[in-house]
Each structure stands twice: as structure tokens, then as C-alpha cells.
GUKE-657850 format. One record per residue: x, y, z of N, C-alpha, C in turn. Coordinates in steps of 0.001 Angstrom, whole numbers, plus 500000, padded with zeros to 6 digits. Layout:
<sites>
XYZXYZXYZ ...
</sites>
This chain:
<sites>
162789625351320833162929626622320103163917627653320592 165213627666320470165783628727321235165534630555320276 166229631170321345166405632998321212167003632891321386 167608633510319673168878634795319306168731636079319609 169408636656320798169395637720320847170505638466320431 170749639467319396172124640099318997172144641755319314 173176642097320315173584642935320933174223644037319550 173649645257319299174688645807318353176097646527319061 175821646626320394176345647039321188177345646368321591 177425644863321967178763644137321880179199643556320568 178663644026319401178723643764317825179807645021317263 179705645932318274180602647095317233181987647417317570 182093647071318887183819647294318696184036648621319404 183237649244319247183107650609320035182584650797320988 183457651506321989183412651887323139181864652682323341 181217652351323481179231653221323856179458654059324818 180458653642325931180354654842327220180697656118327459 181311656197325683182562657414325289183903657925325871 184054657038326952185582657001327286186572656684325624 187495657134325537188449656347324639189583655929325239 189880654304325173190593654201326134192246653742324913 191926653976323881193056654578323170192955655246322113 193808655893321778193244657070320777193790656386319690 193032656486318487193591655676317200193660656909316178 194727657142315233194520658498314047193528657990313196 193299656461313282192836656282311860191792654952312465 190271655412311604189767654533311656188904653741310370 189248652518310200188342652281308672187047651193309126 186317652060308725184579651776308954184457650746307564 184184649320308020183482648708307091181965648672307184 180922648976306447179398648669306475179487648050305982 178681646843306498177225645870305690177106644943306209 176238643890305611175420643054306378175768641535305220 176253640806306104176860639442305482176066638391304838 175040638776305696173552638254304634172903638879303344 173224639794303342172628640537301804173558640428300657 174228639336300280175156639488298498175911640429298822 175708641113298059177013642200297870177801643302298690 176593643067299832176261644049300929177555643491302130 177822642161302020178727641317302648179963641808302161 180389642590301325181833643335301241182729643878302179 181731644718302895182552645219304493183218644331304916 182454642970305539182754642248306404183980641625305766 183968641218304365185369640532303912186546641611303899 186539642884303544187412644141303264188130643560304838 187150643992305772187203644414307593188580643264307492 188194642085307204188768640913307551190648640938307021 190833641457305928191310641384305111192412642598305503 191781643525305730192679645035306269193517645073307631 192352643539308650192841643647310327194257643291310163 194937642416308629196080641354309035197415642758308694 197048643907308489198143644619308176197939645975308695 197009645967309571196525647411309880197458647854311239 198419648458311106199514649548311965198276649509313555 198847649367314335198412649690316349197917650526316040 197560652089315442197113653484315450195760653687314566 195417652336313808194463652404312752193758651284313602 192135651604313658191364650617313956190904650295312985 190208648938312929189051648112312081188006647741312509 186676648785311970185430647711312470184819647428311095 183632646620311619182970646122310547181536645902311530 180418646985310891179286646646311521178340646712310411 176739646491310508175379646273309984175036647767310066 175066648461311276174292649626312285174147650515310478 173231651321311199172991652008310422172316653583311052 172122654690310441171245655833311143172275656278312184 171693657142313447172201657395314505173127656550315012 172862654956314847174242654052315312175579654723314902 175328655195313584176972655179313348177821656587313522 176643657434314841177314658497315379178514657871316200 178451657146317206179416656419318048181043655931316662 181068655536315296182199655385314680182541656684314209 181724657441314549182756658910313455183396659382314622 183153659131315943183718659977316515185078659135317554 186213660610317999187309660340318363188337659714317779 188246659775316676189233659577315598189491661107314607 191115661174314209191644661853313621190562661579312261 190849661046311246190280660385309989189469658849309673 188471659023308705187581658261308959187728657356307876 187840655866307306187987655515306180186617654861305709 185687654782305059184476654309305242184977653293303889 183982652154303903184140651177302950182783650463302869 182158650534301642180828650375301664180344649853300234 179264649582300311178408649147298827177653650028298530 177423650201297298176395651340296542175723650920295528 174349650953295568174137650765293655173274652182293525 173778652245292261173383653637291462173034653311290268 172937652243289729172745651816288583173348652700287264 174528653513287791175022654567286682176410653677286266 176831652559286471178021652222286570177878650707286542 178607650191286060178718648052285552179189648182287274 178657646701288283179337646306289613180909645870289553 181211646500290199182785646684290943183205647732290999 182616648894290255183021649665289940183482650737291206 184702651223291740185141651550292464184968653132292761 184236653694293750183958655126293644185083655680294868 185545656798294601186496657440296049186464659094295659 185847659066296978185421660651298121185176661195298795 185412662275299358185307662654300693184197662961301014 183682663200302887182056663365302864181694664792301716 182391665877302064182572667242302221181844667501300295 182467666137299896182402666509297904180704666180297702 179905665507299063178450665722298554177865666550299419 176939667509298283175621668445299330174861667518299684 174300668077300648172821667559300852171871668332300286 171092666910299218169866667047298559168761668069299205 167753668988298424166298669200299391165695667934299078 164740667843300066163552666790299757163812665634300331 165384665277300471165417663658301185164661663627302421 163921662704302648163126662424304145164292662797305564 164005663577306320164834664112307529164288662380308369 163387661759307922163519660587308902164806659830308783 165252659958307263166418658715307327167550658888307760 168047658943308286169536659242309176170981658437308091 171479658714307599172583658017307070174527658632307659 175051657935306950176461658446307672176707659787307856 176588660222306406176399661659306235175890662503307248 174624661914307579173915662956308511174550662740309858 174883661456310380175247661410312001176574662311311525 177712662703310511178774663403310966178562664990310833 177708665041309922177309666556310078176472667190311708 175372666432312351175058665491313704176178666143314447 177457665179314480178260665036315435179280666495314918 179363666947313926180257668293313278179112669560314279 178072669322314077177461670529314616176713670641316185 177287669266317243177110669634318172178285669627318681 179399670074318009180704670065318610181236668559318578 180941667534318645181260666250318997182218666086318897 183622665414319293184890665142318665184991664483317045 184366664773316336183919664110315066185327664076314234 185671663026313176186554663162312292186483664147311567 187731664476311543188077666096310845187552665545308929 188266664214308943188372664037307823187865662462307410 186531662448306596185863661060305967186154660961304613 186677659501304046186670659565303122186103658323303230 185634658007301515184373656734301213185049655969300194 185482655059300320185535653897299136184038653080298854 183098653432298058182372652407297341182346651704296643 181820650312296386181970649734295164180597649779294789 180321649943293713178854649710292949178596647964293533 177759648017293392176863646579293714176018646074293132 175414644769292975174665644455292301173164644492292716 173376643463293704172384643056294755172587643225296040 172357644092296947172286644011298076171082643704299228 170103643238298403168704642952298930169021641410299069 169410640828298220168765639263298616169722638756299407 168315638385300673169237637248301799169431636121301249 171047635769301770171331634949301441172079634770299917 172378635616299246172805636176297785174119635946297646 174557635326296681176381635772296281176377636922296176 177711637115296315178078638277295436178156638610294315 178331639291293855178081639633292073179791639304292061 180424638541291097181663638510290595182452639436290319 182265640640289539182645641964289627182969642406290948 182187642661291819182406642905293300183187642008294277 183317640576293795184029639964294591185646640356293883 185661640638292515187316640847291716187656642461292105 186741643064293108187324644421293279187697644564294521 187429644077295491187861643267296657189727643711296698 190692642744296336191643643223296348192041645028296077 191269645367295169191678646979294440191202647646295805 190043647463296341189611648058297140191065647661298635 190878646713299038192209646796300371193508647361299567 193849646942298363195021648284297936194874649473298585 193610649728298025193470651652298239193166651572299855 192661650928300564192689651383302340194131651376302512 195064650082302045196142650105302446197061651455302098 196715651917300729197523653077300339196958654245301246 195562654661301686195382655571302247195619655455304036 196083654274304397196019654082305809197597654696305674 198502654700304959200034654673304878200419656141304524 199039657023304290199187658674303695199148659400304782 200008660019305190199581661399306026198297662259306112 197583662305306840196292663105306998196380663978305933 196763665183305553197153666310304515197114665247303285 197912664085302738197570663973301423196547663007301057 195428662378302115194550661327301721193473662034300416 193687663530300139192610663806299267192431662886297858 191570662294297776191381661355296848191422661666295506 191567660192294933190746660422293320189625661041292968 188999662265292885187660662559292882186981661763291736 186105661185291988185034660324291524183872661098291572 183190661804290724181537662955290871180860661693290497 179941661876291260178967661409291439177531662902290728 176427662442289813175805663572289951175254663717290948 174021664883291423173488664749292591172592664156293202 171817663324291739170725662547291928171547661639292976 172361660783292594172973659683293239173578659792294491 173580661278294894173933661199296413172907660776297452 171564660689297191170964659915298399171104658664298044 171812657890296768172070656404296978173306656168297849 174132656383297944175092656312298023175111656678300221 175579655105300699175749654805301806174178655045302362 
</sites>
């Protein structure tokens, strides 16, 4: 029986030593796990975006969570995050678009859980070179927990629309990236990313 070791450091594509060899204006960060049904969306979108991303745009995909995301939010002006979300309040395939500043922290959320928004907040609080702007493009998923599960057809159908949104946002100036606001109820904020 063989042993398989997966190192997130070699998987991420982010230079964890902290030195930025190339300064990117925009980073497209696709989150997800290829083994978990609808959650595999991130890898598919990343592969398609890499086909047209200009040289000043870095496209990364990772299954990492928590403080591991800190590396991904640093040393870039603009962050475009692609992920799935299960709110149960919209049909699968619904695309949400919002900035990280659109969601407020919720009291009572466990201090032991750290997600993208917490990683950004920590970086900014510590005066680290965090992205000035973070745009989130999230697709309502049906199932992100079944190992080996297929993607829901509506989530698959959202991929070309999502890729076009990423392309449009990459081409926009830093000031013009303000999204078409999609409002989430406060109780949904803890379910996003």
C-alpha cells in the first residue's frame, strides 16, 4: 500500500515565503474541492479563466480554508473570489455578486471558524498588504458535501455566465468593479464562503 502526501504549499501556487516575484494587479481566487460535487466549480472556472487571463492577472485555485487563505489575499490590489454557497434561499445556479465590505460580521459566530472574510479582516487589521478590493462571485449550490457526487445541472449551466462575469471584472478598472449588488439576509452571511 502506497502513501500519498498532499502538501498545500506545493498545491497553492502562492509563494508562501512572502516575497512577491511578480506583482499582480488582480488575483482570481477560485475556491473549492474537486471531490465534492458542486464544490468542484472553482477548479473548472479557474481552468477556463486561465485561457484568457492577461499577464497582470494571477489565477489560482485551492481547496484550502481558514488562515491558509491569508496567503491568497496578500500582495494584490484586487481579489476576485469564485466559490459555491449553500443558502437554501435560491435555486441552484443562482449567482451572487458582492464585495467583502457588503457583509457585516455577525455576533455569535464561532471565533474558532476562520473563513475568507476573517482572513481579510486579520490582514487589514495587522496592516499587511491585503487586497484593497475583494469581489465575491458565488454560485448557489445544491450539494457540496457528497464525495464523488456530480455537479447539479443548474450549477454546471452557471459556469459560462460566471466565466463571463470574471472576464468582465478583470477588464474593468479598479474603480469600476463595483458589483451589481446582490443582497443577502444577515443570517445568510455566515453561510457564504
